VMD Tcl script that draws the C-alpha trace (Angstrom):
set ca {
  {88.28 127.45 82.26}
  {87.99 123.69 81.92}
  {85.34 122.33 84.24}
  {86.02 118.59 84.09}
  {88.58 116.10 82.86}
  {87.89 112.48 81.98}
  {91.08 110.52 82.71}
  {91.65 107.30 80.76}
  {94.74 105.23 81.59}
  {95.70 102.79 78.84}
  {98.20 100.10 77.94}
  {98.03 98.08 74.70}
  {94.27 98.17 74.18}
  {94.07 99.87 70.80}
  {90.59 98.77 69.67}
  {89.01 99.24 73.10}
  {90.69 102.61 73.61}
  {89.12 104.07 70.47}
  {85.67 103.05 71.73}
  {86.33 104.46 75.21}
  {87.61 107.79 73.85}
  {84.65 108.09 71.47}
  {82.25 107.71 74.40}
  {84.29 110.11 76.56}
  {84.22 112.81 73.88}
  {80.46 112.37 73.64}
  {80.13 112.61 77.44}
  {82.54 115.51 77.90}
  {80.94 118.93 78.02}
  {82.32 121.53 75.63}
  {84.20 123.05 78.58}
  {85.74 119.68 79.45}
  {88.69 117.61 78.33}
  {89.52 113.96 77.76}
  {93.01 113.04 78.91}
  {94.49 109.68 77.87}
  {97.52 108.56 79.85}
  {99.51 106.07 77.79}
  {101.39 103.68 80.07}
  {104.02 102.90 77.42}
  {101.89 100.99 74.92}
  {103.68 99.18 72.09}
  {101.67 101.20 69.58}
  {101.51 104.70 71.09}
  {98.03 105.88 72.06}
  {98.62 109.12 70.15}
  {99.00 107.07 66.98}
  {95.90 104.96 67.73}
  {93.85 108.10 68.39}
  {95.10 110.13 65.41}
  {91.64 109.69 63.84}
  {90.18 112.11 66.42}
  {90.44 115.80 65.62}
  {88.84 117.13 68.80}
  {90.67 119.88 70.72}
  {89.29 118.47 74.00}
  {91.42 115.32 73.58}
  {94.96 115.23 74.96}
  {97.31 112.25 75.11}
  {100.28 112.13 77.43}
  {102.83 109.36 77.92}
  {103.67 108.04 81.35}
  {107.43 108.17 81.91}
  {107.69 104.46 82.62}
  {105.32 101.52 82.56}
  {104.05 101.74 86.12}
  {100.46 100.56 86.17}
  {96.98 102.01 86.33}
  {97.28 103.72 89.74}
  {100.33 105.74 88.68}
  {98.77 106.49 85.27}
  {95.65 107.83 87.00}
  {97.78 109.93 89.38}
  {99.72 111.34 86.42}
  {96.40 112.07 84.70}
  {95.04 113.98 87.68}
  {98.31 115.92 88.04}
  {98.10 116.87 84.35}
  {94.36 117.58 84.30}
  {93.06 121.07 83.68}
  {89.59 120.33 85.05}
  {88.35 120.99 88.57}
  {86.36 117.74 88.50}
  {87.92 114.41 87.53}
  {85.98 111.50 86.04}
  {87.76 108.17 85.68}
  {87.15 105.85 82.74}
  {88.91 102.56 82.08}
  {90.11 101.99 78.52}
  {87.80 98.98 78.12}
  {84.67 100.82 79.28}
  {82.29 103.45 77.94}
  {80.74 106.39 79.77}
  {77.06 107.32 79.48}
  {76.64 110.34 77.20}
  {75.12 112.73 79.76}
  {76.87 111.41 82.89}
  {79.29 114.34 83.40}
  {76.52 116.88 82.86}
  {74.22 115.13 85.34}
  {76.94 115.09 88.01}
  {77.97 118.71 87.39}
  {74.54 120.31 86.95}
  {73.08 122.38 89.80}
  {71.60 119.88 92.23}
  {73.75 117.07 90.79}
  {76.24 115.06 92.80}
  {79.05 117.62 92.54}
  {76.83 120.29 94.11}
  {76.46 118.13 97.22}
  {79.68 116.12 97.58}
  {83.40 116.15 96.86}
  {83.36 112.68 95.26}
  {80.97 109.98 94.20}
  {80.19 107.04 91.99}
  {77.24 105.35 90.31}
  {75.91 102.05 89.13}
  {77.31 100.50 86.00}
  {75.57 98.99 82.98}
  {77.03 95.77 81.71}
  {76.70 95.07 78.00}
  {77.32 91.66 76.56}
  {77.14 90.96 72.87}
  {75.31 87.68 73.43}
  {72.74 89.09 75.90}
  {69.30 90.29 74.85}
  {69.48 93.35 77.14}
  {71.87 95.31 79.30}
  {72.04 94.55 82.99}
  {72.50 97.23 85.63}
  {75.09 96.39 88.26}
  {74.65 98.56 91.29}
  {74.49 98.68 95.00}
  {70.89 97.76 95.78}
  {71.07 98.86 99.40}
  {72.05 102.45 98.64}
  {69.45 105.11 98.12}
  {69.99 107.72 95.44}
  {72.02 110.68 96.57}
  {74.49 111.08 99.41}
  {75.56 107.90 101.20}
  {74.44 108.11 104.83}
  {77.06 108.09 107.60}
  {75.48 104.90 108.92}
  {76.05 102.98 105.65}
  {78.05 99.77 105.81}
  {81.64 100.30 104.66}
  {81.13 98.01 101.63}
  {78.57 100.52 100.35}
  {80.92 103.48 100.61}
  {83.72 102.20 98.41}
  {83.85 102.12 94.64}
  {86.09 100.95 91.87}
  {87.39 103.54 89.44}
  {85.21 101.77 86.86}
  {82.03 102.52 88.86}
  {81.57 105.96 87.33}
  {83.93 107.38 89.96}
  {84.28 111.18 90.02}
  {86.09 113.50 92.43}
  {87.09 117.13 92.87}
  {90.75 117.36 91.85}
  {91.94 119.01 95.08}
  {90.11 116.37 97.14}
  {91.98 113.63 95.25}
  {95.28 115.44 95.79}
  {94.60 116.15 99.47}
  {93.85 112.45 100.02}
  {97.22 111.55 98.50}
  {95.87 110.06 95.27}
  {96.06 106.37 94.50}
  {98.80 104.28 96.10}
  {100.99 103.05 93.22}
  {102.43 100.31 95.44}
  {99.04 98.62 95.47}
  {98.33 96.64 92.34}
  {94.83 95.67 93.46}
  {92.26 97.50 95.56}
  {94.01 100.85 95.21}
  {90.58 102.37 94.61}
  {89.22 100.82 97.85}
  {92.21 102.24 99.70}
  {91.49 105.72 98.30}
  {87.79 105.49 99.24}
  {88.69 104.47 102.78}
  {91.00 107.50 103.11}
  {88.34 109.80 101.70}
}
mol new
graphics top color blue
foreach p $ca { graphics top sphere $p radius 0.5 }
foreach p [lrange $ca 0 end-1] q [lrange $ca 1 end] { graphics top cylinder $p $q radius 0.2 }
display resetview
């Protein structure tokens, strides 16, 4: 049984996609999968990723170019994992992130969905900078938290139980911005 799926939507980002997939394969447990949803790239993602010979990697093609929200919805619908992690094609995921979320006592043991801080890397910077929500304590967000502290972008290390995503109706493909905020508000 596949425990988690890392969903990566992509469109025409060949060089960045290779980097994202490499990090996802490193972060994916052996009982996980990495699912790339190609939103009709000029050079097909399957061709770009032919260098990877990992059975955990699957590439599917979206039926029509329809944007990131639809690609993520297609990814979740095609995922074999119970837990979904989202990764943008221009990002990387920390090597042990999935394991930390899924381990006993980790986020998945206490919640149906969550997110984390992000680390920003710039080639010209001397060190990485952590971008996070300073007001939030580690762990479960309290019911009294301000709404701005309970929403996350898909690029914020967002993870969710697949049936929770489906029950919430997934991402709204009609929204081209803030579809992730809309999902968090419904959750």
